[in-house]
C-alpha positions in Angstrom: 21.6 13.1 9.6 17.9 13.5 10.3 17.0 12.4 6.8 19.3 9.3 7.0 17.8 8.2 10.3 14.3 8.7 8.9 15.1 6.6 5.8 16.7 3.9 7.8 13.7 3.7 10.1 11.1 3.1 7.3 12.5 0.8 4.6 9.6 -1.6 4.6 8.7 -1.4 0.9 12.3 -1.5 -0.2 13.0 -4.5 2.1 10.0 -6.4 0.6 11.4 -5.8 -2.9 14.8 -7.0 -1.8 13.5 -10.1 -0.1 11.3 -11.0 -3.1 14.3 -10.6 -5.4 16.4 -12.9 -3.2 13.7 -15.5 -3.1 13.5 -15.6 -6.9 17.3 -15.8 -7.2 17.6 -18.5 -4.5 15.0 -20.6 -6.2 16.9 -20.5 -9.5 20.4 -21.3 -7.9 20.9 -25.0 -7.5 23.1 -24.8 -4.4 20.2 -23.3 -2.4 17.8 -26.2 -3.0 18.6 -27.8 0.4 19.2 -24.5 2.2 15.8 -24.5 3.8 17.0 -22.2 6.7 17.8 -19.6 4.1 14.2 -19.6 2.8 12.8 -19.5 6.3 14.9 -16.5 7.1 13.8 -14.7 3.9 10.1 -15.4 4.7 10.6 -14.2 8.3 12.3 -10.9 7.2 9.6 -10.3 4.6 6.8 -10.9 7.0 8.4 -8.6 9.7 8.8 -5.9 7.1 5.1 -6.1 6.1 2.7 -8.7 7.5 0.8 -8.9 4.1 4.0 -10.4 2.7 2.6 -13.7 3.6 0.6 -13.5 0.3 3.8 -14.0 -1.6 4.6 -17.1 0.4 1.1 -18.6 -0.2 1.4 -17.9 -3.9 4.8 -19.6 -4.0 3.5 -22.7 -2.2 0.5 -23.0 -4.5 2.7 -22.6 -7.5 5.1 -25.3 -6.2 2.3 -27.8 -6.0 1.0 -26.9 -9.4 4.5 -27.5 -10.7 4.6 -30.9 -9.0 1.2 -31.8 -10.5 1.9 -30.7 -14.1 5.6 -31.2 -14.5 6.2 -33.9 -11.8 9.0 -31.9 -10.2 8.9 -31.5 -6.5 12.3 -29.8 -6.0 10.8 -26.5 -4.9 8.3 -28.0 -2.4 10.6 -27.9 0.6 11.9 -24.4 -0.3 8.3 -23.1 -0.6 7.4 -24.5 2.8 10.5 -22.8 4.2 9.3 -19.4 3.0 5.8 -19.8 4.2 7.1 -21.2 7.6 9.2 -18.1 8.0 6.4 -15.8 6.9 4.0 -17.4 9.4 6.5 -17.1 12.2 6.9 -13.4 11.4 3.1 -13.0 11.2 2.7 -14.6 14.7 5.5 -12.5 16.2 3.9 -9.3 14.9 0.5 -10.4 16.2 1.9 -11.2 19.7 3.6 -7.8 19.7 0.4 -6.0 18.8 -1.5 -8.0 21.5 1.0 -7.2 24.2 1.2 -3.5 23.3 -2.4 -2.6 22.3 -4.4 -5.7 23.4 -5.3 -6.4 19.8 -3.9 -9.0 17.4 -4.2 -6.6 14.5 -2.0 -3.5 14.2 -3.6 -0.1 14.6 -3.4 0.7 10.9 -4.9 -2.7 9.9 -7.8 -2.3 12.3 -8.5 1.2 11.1 -8.3 0.1 7.4 -10.7 -2.7 8.3 -13.2 0.0 9.4 -12.5 1.9 6.2 -13.2 -1.2 4.1 -16.8 -1.4 5.4 -17.5 2.0 3.9 -15.9 1.6 0.5 -17.0 -0.3 -2.7 -14.9 -2.8 -4.5 -12.7 -1.0 -7.0 -9.9 -2.7 -9.0 -8.8 0.5 -10.7 -7.1 1.9 -7.6 -4.5 -1.0 -7.1 -4.1 -1.2 -10.9 -3.2 2.5 -10.9 -0.6 2.0 -8.2 0.8 -1.1 -10.0 1.2 1.0 -13.1 3.0 3.7 -11.2 5.8 1.2 -10.5 7.0 1.8 -14.0 5.4 5.1 -15.1 5.0 8.0 -12.7 1.5 9.3 -12.8 0.4 12.2 -10.6 -1.8 11.1 -7.7 -5.5 12.0 -8.0 -7.7 13.7 -5.4 -10.8 11.9 -4.0 -13.2 13.6 -6.4 -10.9 12.9 -9.4 -10.6 9.3 -8.5 -14.4 8.9 -8.4 -14.8 10.7 -11.7 -12.0 8.7 -13.3 -13.6 5.4 -12.1 -17.0 6.3 -13.6 -15.3 7.3 -16.9 -13.3 4.0 -17.0 -16.4 2.0 -16.3 -18.4 3.9 -19.0 -15.5 3.5 -21.4 -15.2 -0.2 -20.7 -18.9 -0.7 -21.3 -18.9 1.0 -24.7 -15.4 -0.1 -25.8 -15.6 -3.8 -24.9 -17.3 -4.8 -28.2 -14.8 -2.7 -30.2 -11.9 -4.2 -28.3 -13.2 -7.7 -28.8 -13.5 -7.1 -32.6 -10.0 -5.5 -32.9 -8.4 -8.2 -30.7 -10.1 -11.0 -32.6 -9.0 -9.5 -35.9 -5.4 -9.3 -34.7 -5.5 -12.9 -33.4 -6.8 -14.1 -36.8 -4.2 -12.3 -38.8 -1.3 -13.3 -36.5 -2.6 -16.7 -35.4 0.3 -18.6 -36.9 2.8 -16.4 -35.2 0.9 -16.5 -31.9 0.6 -20.3 -32.0 4.4 -20.5 -32.6 5.0 -18.1 -29.8 2.8 -19.9 -27.3 4.3 -23.3 -28.3 7.8 -21.9 -27.8 6.8 -20.4 -24.5 5.3 -23.7 -23.2 8.3 -25.7 -24.4 10.7 -23.4 -22.6 8.7 -23.4 -19.4 8.2 -27.2 -19.6 11.9 -27.8 -19.8 12.6 -25.5 -16.9 10.4 -26.4 -13.9 11.8 -23.7 -11.6 11.0 -21.0 -14.2 7.6 -22.5 -14.6 7.0 -22.3 -10.8 8.2 -18.7 -10.6 6.0 -17.9 -13.6 2.9 -19.2 -11.8 4.1 -17.5 -8.5 4.2 -14.2 -10.3 0.7 -14.6 -11.7 -0.8 -15.8 -8.4 0.9 -13.0 -6.5 -0.3 -10.2 -8.8 -3.9 -11.6 -9.0 -4.0 -12.2 -5.3 -2.9 -8.7 -4.2 -5.1 -7.1 -6.9 -8.1 -8.9 -5.4 -7.2 -8.1 -1.8 -6.5 -4.4 -2.5 -9.6 -4.0 -4.6 -11.8 -4.8 -1.5 -10.4 -1.8 0.4 -8.9 0.9 -1.7 -8.9 3.7 0.8 -5.4 4.8 1.7 -3.8 3.2 -1.3 -0.2 4.3 -1.7 2.6 3.6 -4.1 4.4 1.3 -1.7 1.4 -1.1 -1.9 3.0 -2.3 -5.2 6.1 -3.4 -3.4 4.8 -7.0 -3.3 4.0 -7.2 -7.0 7.0 -5.2 -8.3 9.4 -8.2 -8.6 6.7 -10.5 -10.1 5.8 -7.8 -12.7 9.5 -7.4 -13.6 10.0 -11.2 -13.8 7.0 -11.6 -16.1 8.2 -8.7 -18.3 11.7 -10.1 -18.6 10.3 -13.6 -19.4 8.0 -12.2 -22.0 10.9 -10.2 -23.6 13.1 -13.3 -23.6 10.6 -15.5 -25.3 9.2 -13.0 -27.8 12.6 -11.7 -28.8 13.7 -15.2 -29.7 10.8 -15.8 -32.1 10.1 -12.3 -33.4 11.6 -10.0 -36.0 13.2 -6.7 -35.3 9.8 -4.8 -35.1 9.5 -6.1 -31.5 12.9 -4.9 -30.5 12.1 -1.5 -31.9 8.8 -1.3 -29.9 10.5 -2.6 -26.8 13.3 0.0 -27.1 10.8 2.8 -27.6 8.8 1.7 -24.5 12.0 1.5 -22.5 13.0 5.0 -23.5 9.6 6.3 -22.5 9.8 4.7 -19.1 13.3 5.8 -18.3 12.6 9.4 -19.4 9.4 9.4 -17.3 11.3 8.2 -14.2 14.2 10.6 -14.7 11.8 13.6 -14.9 10.0 12.3 -11.8 13.1 11.9 -9.7 14.6 15.2 -10.8 11.5 17.4 -10.4 11.2 18.9 -6.9 7.5 19.8 -7.4 6.7 16.0 -7.2 7.5 16.2 -3.5 5.4 19.3 -2.7 3.2 17.4 -0.3 6.1 16.0 1.7 7.7 19.5 1.9 4.5 21.0 3.1 4.0 18.3 5.8 7.6 18.9 6.9 7.0 22.7 7.3 3.8 22.0 9.3 5.9 19.8 11.7 8.6 22.5 12.0 5.9 25.2 12.6 4.3 23.1 15.4 7.7 22.4 17.1 8.5 26.1 17.0 5.1 27.1 18.3 5.3 24.7 21.3 8.8 25.9 22.0 7.7 29.6 21.9 4.7 28.8 24.1 2.3 29.8 21.4 0.8 26.3 20.8 -0.3 23.7 23.3 1.9 20.6 23.9 -0.1 18.4 21.6 -1.9 19.3 18.3 -4.1 17.0 16.3 -3.3 16.6 12.5 -4.2 13.8 10.1 -1.7 12.0 7.8 1.0 13.4 10.1 3.8 10.9 9.7 6.3 13.4 8.3 4.8 16.3 10.3 4.9 14.3 13.5 8.6 13.4 12.9 9.6 17.1 12.5 7.4 18.3 15.3 9.5 16.5 17.9 6.5 14.4 19.1 4.0 17.2 19.6 1.5 16.0 16.9 -1.3 13.5 17.5 -2.3 11.6 14.3 -6.0 11.9 13.6 -6.6 9.5 10.7 -6.4 6.5 13.0 -3.6 4.5 11.4 -1.3 5.0 14.4 -3.9 6.1 16.9 -6.1 3.2 18.0 -8.5 5.5 19.9 -9.8 7.1 16.7 -11.5 3.8 15.7 -13.8 4.0 18.8 -15.4 7.2 17.4 -15.6 6.2 13.7 -17.7 7.0 11.8 -20.4 9.1 13.6 -18.6 10.7 16.6 -15.1 11.6 15.5 -15.2 15.1 17.1 -15.8 13.4 20.5 -12.2 12.3 20.3 -11.2 16.0 20.8 -13.6 16.2 23.8 -12.3 13.0 25.5 -8.6 13.8 24.8 -8.9 17.4 25.7 -7.3 18.7 22.5 -7.8 22.4 21.9 -6.1 22.7 18.5 -6.6 20.3 15.6 -7.0 19.8 11.9 -9.2 17.2 10.1 -9.4 13.4 10.4 -8.1 12.7 6.9 -9.4 9.5 5.3 -11.5 8.7 8.3 -13.4 11.9 7.9 -14.0 11.3 4.2 -15.9 8.1 5.1 -17.9 9.7 7.9 -21.0 12.0 7.9 -20.0 15.5 7.0 -18.5 17.4 9.9 -19.6 21.1 10.3 -16.4 22.4 11.7 -17.7 26.0 11.9 -20.3 24.9 14.5 -17.7 24.1 17.1 -14.4 25.7 16.0 -12.7 28.8 14.7 -9.9 29.1 12.1 -6.4 29.5 13.7 -3.0 29.8 12.1 0.6 30.1 13.3 3.7 31.1 11.5 7.2 30.3 12.9 10.0 32.8 13.0 11.7 31.0 10.1 8.5 31.2 7.9 6.9 27.8 8.3 3.1 28.0 8.9 0.3 25.7 10.0 -3.5 26.2 9.7 -5.6 24.6 12.4 -9.0 24.9 14.1 -9.4 26.3 17.6 -11.9 23.9 19.3 -14.7 24.6 21.6 -15.0 21.3 23.6 -18.3 22.3 25.3 -20.0 22.8 21.9 -18.6 19.5 20.7 -20.1 17.7 23.7 -23.5 19.5 23.1 -23.6 18.7 19.4 -22.4 15.1 19.4 -23.5 14.1 23.0 -20.1 12.8 23.8 -20.7 12.1 27.5 -23.7 9.9 26.6 -21.8 8.2 23.7 -18.8 7.4 25.9 -21.0 6.1 28.7 -22.9 3.8 26.3 -19.6 2.7 24.7 -18.2 1.7 28.1 -21.4 -0.1 29.1 -21.3 -2.1 25.9 -17.7 -3.2 26.5 -17.5 -6.4 28.7 -15.4 -5.9 31.8 -12.2 -7.9 32.2 -11.9 -10.8 34.7 
């Protein structure tokens, strides 16, 4: 029951995929052309699920006007405005909710990621990696591995670009007649079906838009970031298969079948291998250990741990998240005074600050804390640091920092 409640509480990525699918279907079905309220509702639900869903609505509206310009077909204009109207309504409602609860138009996670973005370089490989994982499971990389892979890819791209251009040019020359036939057939099919043409542009604008946005701030990239581009990618893939299969020989069907078998096999192995979920199991055990420690009186009422969504759920509310995504106070101390959060909140046991710590000056934990561990009666364990708040204040000058921060904040009224 606990698992079902947890899954029911956090379906945002799945809901975005479902809404995107329904938008594509409704655009293609004639009877929904005048059902503007339906598109408003879909835009609203998508925006409430994830506020960055509005990017899909913008891509759809731009594609609709391109369709009107090039094919002189304006049937999808009203529907596009319906989607973006619903998305804007959801965006405004979320903003008002954030302002009333936290006195900030942006959510806590968005505000913290804004801080992260100022400390990270532009990197298109991270979102591309997550987009690829929509079809092929690839084990996530550590921070050092990501940096090394990025350098390797940049180096490879630098040296391989001339070779790639030569090989690609040779293939185009050898297959130019078939490619011209394929492109002409594709254009003819899209020209005769304005709605397909509109969704084709929507898919391209959506993928390019989210790739550009996510490249600006790659910290905290997760697999569910590809939820907005999953349906566009599938649509483009199916459109490509439909067009190419109609003009190609059986070699294409053989290659496509082989690729499909590889993808299906990869996903079957992923979903049936328990080791894939090791991190989630580990975080669950941490939460259970904290809950048991608090109940036994061996741990304080609140313990600080980063990336603690799963752990916090199983701890029965005894964990304070330290990465800042659901804890607005962390942003005040980022990046140079993170330990002062412990001092101000009077936490005596805590772990690291996760991603926020990765983007901050190195914290010498041994200078103000000692290693501490607790094992529950059922075997779950948690490793923390026992904090010395006086040393934290002495090292990071927390009293002076907080006083300066309060003086720099304008008083209300």
